[in-house]
N, C-alpha and C positions, 0 to 999 in steps of 0.2 A: 579787769579783774580788781574787787575789793579785797585789800589786804590788812591785817592789824596786829599790832604788837601786843594787843590784850590775849592772844592766842599763843603766843612765843613761849616755848617750853611746856606748855600743857599738854594733855593726852586726851584724845577724844576716839570714841569708837561711832563709825559711820554705817549705818544698815540701810541696805538699800542705794544703788548706784545708777539710778535713772538721771534725769535731767537736774534735778535740785539735789540729789544727794552727791553725784559727781562733782557737780559746781562747789558743794561744801567741801568736799575732799581736796579739791584744788585750791581753794582759799586758804584751809587750814594748813597744807602743805607749805604754801607760798608764804605763810605767815610763821613758820618755823616751829608749827606743832606736831605732835605725834600722832599718828592715825593708824588706827586698826579700822580695814575697811573689809565690807562683806556684802555679795548679792548672790543669789541663787544663780545668776547666769554666768557662765563662764568669760564671755566677752569682756564685760565691764571690769571682772577681777584682772584680766589680763592686762588692760590697760594700765593697771596702778602696779604691776609686778615690778619690784625694786624700788619703787618709791615710798609704798605704803605697806604696813603689815597685813597680811590677808588672813583673817580668821573671823569666825561666826560670833558676834557678841554673846550670843547665847551659850558658847561653849567655852568662855574664857572668864577668868576672874576679873569683875569690873571693878573691884575696890581701888580707889586712887584714881580712876577717871575723873576728868571734869565735866564730862558729858558723854550721853550717846544721843547721836544725831540720827533722826529717822525721817523717813518720807511723811508726807500728811496723809498718804495712804494706809500707813500702817494703823490699823484699829487698836488704839490702846485698851479699849474695853474688853477685848479678847487675847490680844498677842502677847506671848509670855515674857518678851522683852520688858514690857513695863513692870512687871512684879519683880523680875530678875535685876532691875536696875533700882528699884525702891529699896530691895533688901541690902544691895551694895550701898545705897545712900547716893546715888549718882542721879543727876536730873536727866529726864529725857525732853529732848529740845528739838527744835527744827530750823531750817536755815534763817529764817526771819529772825530767830532768836541770835544767831550768829551775828546777822546784821546789826542787831540793837547793840550787841557788845562791841562791835567793830566802829560804832559811830564816833567815839572819842577821838578816831584817828582820822577823820573824814575833815575836810575844809566846812567851814560854817554851813550848816543846811538847816531844810525842814524835812519833814516827813508828813505825809498825808496818808491816813490808812482808812479803808473804806471796805466793809463789811454788809452783809444782808443775804437773805434769802435769795432774793432776786434782784436785778439791776446793778449787782456791784461791778461788773465788767463793764459795761456801758460807763457807768458813773466815772469809773477810774479811766478808761480810755479818753472821755470826756475832760474829766480834771487835767490829765495830762497835755492833752490838745489845746486847753485854755491856756495853760502856763506856756507853752512853747510860741502859741500865737502870741502871746504877750512879751515875748522875748527873754522869758526867763528859764534858764537853763532846768532840765527836767528828766528824769528817769523813770521808767514804768516796769512794775516787776510784780512778783508774787504769784497769786493764783491764776493770773491772766494768762501764765505761761511761760514767762521770762524771769529765771532765778536772778534776782536782784543782786547777788554776790558775784555773779559773772559778769556784770557790766563795770564799765569805767567808772571811777568816782566822779562826781560832779565838781565843777569849778565852785568857789565860794558863792555862798546866797543862792543854789540851787535846790532844787525840790526834789525829793525822791516819792513817788506814788505808787502805792502798794495795794493791790487788791487781796484781800485776806479772807480766806474760809474760815468756818468754824474750825476745822483741824488744824490750820495752822495757828490759829489764836490759842488752842489747846497747848500748843507747844513753844508758846512765847510767854515769857516771864517780864521783859523789861524794857518794851518797846513803848516808849512815851512820844505819841504822835502830836506834833503842833496843832494839827486839825485832823479828826476822826469823823468818818460818817457812817450811819445805819440807815439803809434805804428800807428795808422791812422785815419783818420776820413772820413765817408760815411754815408748818410741818414740813420736815426735810432730814433725810439722814438719821432716821431715828433707829435705825439698827446698830449706830454707833454710841447712843446715848440712852440712858435709864428712862427717858421720857421727854416730852415736848419742853419742860419747863428746863431740864439740864442742857438741852440744846440752846434755848434763849439765854441762858446763863452763860454758855460760851462766848457767844456774841457780846454780852455784856462785859466782859473781861477787857474787852479792847479798851473800853473808856475807862473801867477802873485802873488800868495801868497809866493813865492819862494824869499829869499834873492838873491841879484843879484850875489853873489860869489858862490851860489849853483849850482849843475850842472843839467842841463835839456838836454835830449836826444830825438831826434826825427826821426820817419821813414821817412818822406819826400817823399813819393812816391805820394802823392795827394796834390792837390793846398792848401786845407783847413791848413792841417799839415804845409806845407812848408810856409804859412802866419803866422801861429803862431811862427814858428821857426825864421822869419824874425824880428818879433817884440820881441823876447826874446834876440836874438842876438845883438839888438840894445841897449839893456839896461844892457848887461853884458860884465864883462872883457872877453878878449880872451880866447878861450876854455872853457867856462862855458857853451856855447850853443853848440851843437854838431848834426851833421846828422850821423846816425848809418852808418856805412860802410859795406856793405853786399859784395862789390866786395873783401874786404880783408879777408872774412870769406869763401867764396865760394867754394875754393879747399879743404876746410876740410870737408863741410857738408856731405859727404857721409860716414864720421864716426860717425854720429848721427841718430841713427836708428828711434828715434820718433821724429825727427825735419826734417822731409823731405818736399820739396815742397818750392816754392819762399816766400809764407808766412811765415815759420817757419825760413827761411833763415834771413829775416827781424827781426822776434822776437828776434833770437839769436844774431844779430847784435845790437839791443837796448838792451839787457841784458848785453852782454859784455861791451859795452860801460859805462854802469852805474856802472858795478862791478869793472872794471879797474879804474874808477874815485875815487872808494872807497878802493882802495888798494888791490884789488885781482890780482894776477900775472898771467900771459899768461899760463904758466904750470897747473895752478890751474882751469882756466876756461874751459880749452881744455880739460881736463880728466873729467870734469863734465860733459859737453855738450855730451861726449859719453856715459856717464851712466844715462843721464835723461831719465825716462820713460813717459812722458807724464801725460796726465790729462784723467779721465774718461769722456766719451762722447765727447772728442775732438781730433778727428783722433785717437780714441783709436783702437789698433790693436786688436780684439777680439779673433780671433783664426784663423788658416790656415788648412782647412782639405781638403785631395785631391787636394792640389795645389791650392785651391781657399782661398784668404784672405778675411774675413769679416772686414769691419771697421766701427766703430760707431761715427758718427759726428753728434749726435743729438744735440749739442750746436750750430750748423750752422742755427740760426734762421732769418737770412735774406740771400739775393742772394750774397751780397758782402763777407759774410762769408763762402758761399758754394764753391765760384769760386776758392780760393785758393785750397780747397780741390780736385777739378776737376784737377787742374794744377798740383797737386803733383803727377798724373798718366798722363804722356803726351802720346799722341797716339803712341801705341806699337801694332803690330799685334799679339804679344805673351802675352800681358797685357790688356785685354779687361776690360772696366769698367761697370759693371751694377748699374746704379743709381738709389737709392730710394729718391723720392722728393714729397714733399708736406706736408700740414698742414693748419693751418691758415695763409693766406697770409698777406704780408706787403706791398704789390704792385700788380700792374696788369702783371709785366713781371718778367724775370729773369735775367735784367739787366747785370751785369759783368759775370753771368754764361756764356752767348753766346758765349764768346771768346773761351770756353773750350769744346764746343759741339762736337767737333772732337773726343775728348778722350772717348765718351761715346759708348759702343755697342748697350744699350738698356736703355731705361729710364721707370721706374714703378711708376705710379703717384698715390696718396694717399691724403685723407683728402678733406677738403672744397676746396683747390687750384687745387685738381686732375683733374677736367675736363677742366679748363681754361689752366692749365699747358700742359695737353696732346693735345690740340688743339694748342698751341705754338710749341711743341716739334716735333708732327707726321710729319711736312713737313721737318725736317732735321734729324730725327732717328726714330729707331722702338720705340714703345711706348706699354707699357702693362697697361691698366687702371685697376687699382686694389681697390681702395678705402680705404681698410684696410691694416694696416703695415704687419698683419702676413702673408695676401696674398701675398703682395708684396716680401717679403722675401722667402717664399716658391717657388714663380715663379722665381725669381734672382737665388737661390741656384739650382734650376732643370736647369736653363738653361747656368750656368756658368761653364767654362772648367778650365782645370787645367792652372795656371798662371793667371786666372781673378780676378778681384777685385769686391766684393760686398760691394758698397759704399752707408751707409746711411747718407746722409747729405741733409737735407729736404728744407734748404732755407726758412722756415717758422716757424712762432711761432708753440707751441703744442697744445693750448689750445681748438682746436677743438675737440680733442680726448684723451688728456691727461692733467694731472693737470700742469705739467711742463716739461722741456727739460729732466731732470734727469730721471722723471718717463717713459717718452718715450724712453730714451736711453737705461733703464733696462728692458723695454718691448722688444726692439729690441734685447737685450742680450738674453733675455728669448726664444724668436723665432729663434735666431740662434742656441742656443741649441737644441732645438727641432727638427730641420732640419739636424743639424749635429751630433748629438748623443753625443757632448762633454758635460759632465754634467752640468756644471756652465756656459757654453758659453762663457767662457773667457781665455786668456793665463793667467797662474798664474802669470806672473811677472807683469801683467797690473791689474790684480784683486787685487795683493798686494799695487800697488801703489794708485788705488781706494780707499782702504780702509785707507792709511794713510793720504789722501787728504779729506775724507769725513767730 
């Protein structure tokens, strides 16, 4: 656990006691801060009984507090805690800001921060893998599901690699990353922002917090990302703001089995530019990219049975994230794609996926979006209306021939039928196991990667 004298004697309120919130409480208590904590659920409150004051921050006087720590899931645009803290003159922060404040007590180190609408999880895991493969101590945390405060501090010259969502950046004010990367920006989470420009501005704050001589790397395949790159290039010395160079890596991509498709070429280019800026050699990153195994639920190669490959891309919760998954399997009469798509939609159409409809032999529509997606797709490809995921897996497996791919890339949120994308991905794996007869439904190498990244 990371502790810091920066919190000693200070007073914080923590709202929400799930994984990151509970870790923040433990860090603050171990750092001798005074903590008021609250959660709607009784069980996490009971775990803190006698160690922290239990009270809802909405019901107490916040004047004099040093911060209100909230989960990234708290919608600051609608939740009353934001206005209540503002009136008391107290900042609303997250666990990443606590980490930033604690850095002064850590051994000498560097921080890499990675954001973007799509690709940030893969890029984060890849950067972490490259550092570890190069023999450089590294810790991975943030939006990837590992609270950074709960991990042991690194020895001197280590690197903390953080995946940062826009929500986490909104709650952070002093994180100065030695290297920061932006993969791309496309419309997402617009229920939390006044509009797309406000969402993009949230991503831009990660770079505005950096010292001008620290490195920033940009995917630059979309106009909003290019606009942030232009702003940062203007305020930094030469070679501190970089465009990821996909052309320089394209000839090597065939050597990276878990990084196929144009989206992963960009992820790799962002990662390579950042690690090179922090001292990793070409030989070191080339070896690491070849051994990288990918992430659970993100283009996860589950198993290949009878020549049919099953791919779990449950983390693709919007069309912009699914489009690269389809692009990873270009039109080929020897490798047809059976695409399982649907869930709780984030829009009325499939947006960027349309450019890759020629890759699909048949679509299997599920969930709330199923009827609308089926109507959209039936004029351009065969469609099976399935509603439930297990039905879609069974039909796709029955139709697939050797050489084909069954791709579960839903382009939708999971909340119509599942708790989250992870539960949805696990269900897909179980259904694949049922139809293939492979006991755990996963390639052992990928299953091991999933355990290490959980």
